[in-house]
Steps between C-alpha positions, in 0.01 A plus 500: 500500500639841405578765761238730345234233516594420858445870576155495336403189691638632827311828466179310428543289813655753737189549709496135602771591748427871537136444592541187706311555821413859407136426422522741204509306172693649212182513292330718763791743479507501120135593454543802729833624365342775295305670778753779532584530131453846345714481186524243224783247518697479175580141404634617162489850356169408335347267766363639827350318796236591756522252787162372608335183625577397144730744325405717202753577225509788251688451171569828321561536126542779246131473406333451836496266796385152597399403852530142618255449786332777697547404865236481772194721549636656817825604328358633172529872570851463637609289201362759261701775669812283486466424130396853402855606593650280227227478237632580151172517309151353474438163662439286193449160663444359846575126521355297789691185582214338695154565644599553862403839642858588599581493126202691360350696791655829387383484137226769528748748647809424290350445154463792261171536307658347188709233674445147365468249785649164405422177686490126435175362356408343836538825693125572513416143599757512779360831628151346497628207706629738767185715483269200537684374808603839638346465851643150542847576363532835679422334834760230435772729371439739788621234743836508325539842338296745711798591717729546201305655212356847540216624282306172496186693596497699174270374223659296223444676165336327207754498218402409145801432276517670162720220365471135604809293432457152354840335512714799403450864405762747384506877464756773445530835674778715362814291466384234745331172414277338763410131475222403741499123563237289676637285785191332649708310755554823693333613821174537307382328178514835319868561575720682249868584460625799302812462285708780351701308237738778395589586861478132612288596801216285632234606751369181662238636737432234762563198277777400741311613808562806713854394596733385223675163545223368724268202484182602316183504707297271274189522719490792742372489856303819437282325240554486125476261210781239516777525243655219301863427582560375146351813346709721732813317384404546134454873556837524675660351188331767285680768701830312511501455122468875447855524644443834679783717628269668753210331681260727687252329732189628673689550827851568614815584308557414133726208407782590260724298272392239245709227665372578849140506383528174306661315789245634748211395277653158445540454874133583557406269216706217653349557845136491390568211261652306790192556715268406214687181409546390861130551570391298196751224579376489859140473382594206278679341796177510700603770745233731640516875460593567864798265480622675187450844656737390777749309286559716192774760534721688257863392464737775610629562148154602375353641822290815467329707767150455642388860546158458333455133412647197673617162375243317713217719368616441142495125564141517617392722209666270246342195666153649471565637150574148379279298732210718609357573844420142605808334651337158549575509870182586690159397371346787697669748267245397237222652704407832662559414865844619622713335765426792730145363534636237743730730697261483797498119487877475489543761772251323723671166453834664582367637827437858385683782327737547793615139469572551130682823583718313747584238236573779252747652745673163521522486121644850494767404755582206270557751217181398319317834469286395203372190678430726797304734276287213367401415856425862584285550193283211618490633856410855399250374245310352792576762766606829333544679834720240670782713639753219536446405135524863392820547700645186346402618152670832562820319598483277191441790260790691655727200441387470138542873442848509648614186316385630160742790544284766340611392152173417328252787493177299492608248762624768739192719456261208550675394818493858629128512421438178690710621792303826518167312495617268778627787712168680453312189614721494810424867564857606428592810301 
């Protein structure tokens, strides 16, 4: 591995050690980096960045400008002021790399009257998915993102693209050629990348997730349609084969150097391919999904970070992508009566919630926090106000939170949410 590539990989993974035990995941810091920004950041003398929950980028030309993404609703006015300082002419096109509000929320403020909004052909369908499930998805995502993302209370604008991309779409502004390429394996099925062939610059949006060189989150905890690992890999190859000299993602610093970029992409490709192949091999060997979630790990030479997705979560998503929701383990999963319906029976047979809490404490002492949590979920399902069970749950969640090291945003935020709920039930602040 070259020294330059080692540097790229090290920078992508640095927060594994920097954030260990801090409780502040790198992703949480990245999405708030732009809060104090007042001037545009020049990536090149013709590319300017406004940092946001997902960054917006202005490309200037001799005949007008092109904006790639528009940031979040709550940042729209600020982003407009930032870009107005470096605008060189009319905003000809505004390209949206996916139908998540942090990419298109600022469109009504940043677009000029004659700006052509460009999006993938599935953009409207993806927006309708989020609109239809808005109350459900907002409640779920709030348990993870409410303490990190500001402006979530602002209404999401309805954006109707002027140009819908089917496969590829190209346009020229001044001396610059823009190739807009569909990559449906991205964070949303309407994902796009933007390629400047003369300059050899690619804008990847969140195709590679919010933190470069990290395991993709193929099925998010917040709620979303699952993504195909195979399709994600195919889209990665599309970007690799462009052979860019500069790769600009939706978050964080750009990645420079054709060799560095190629090696980084090939490492991510190798990592996700390893997880995919190991999962399918394990399925053929008759192993259940939970065994594979525990057993499959990345070899050190292709290890990537777990800031947004995790290897174990990818295993489960791949399993269900190929096999479906029925794991052929419990017949009761075929029907609409959950296991929690017998929590009272199990708790009674165990001698009450306090008895289960005592056993859970024993499991915790034996360094088995997840087994302890299973017991406590049964106990609290039967007796939600049992203080010994609540106290034991608090201790278990604290262990899980501390052991995860604050690396993965969703995991850390969920555990903090569960800890806060448990403390509230105990009457603690």
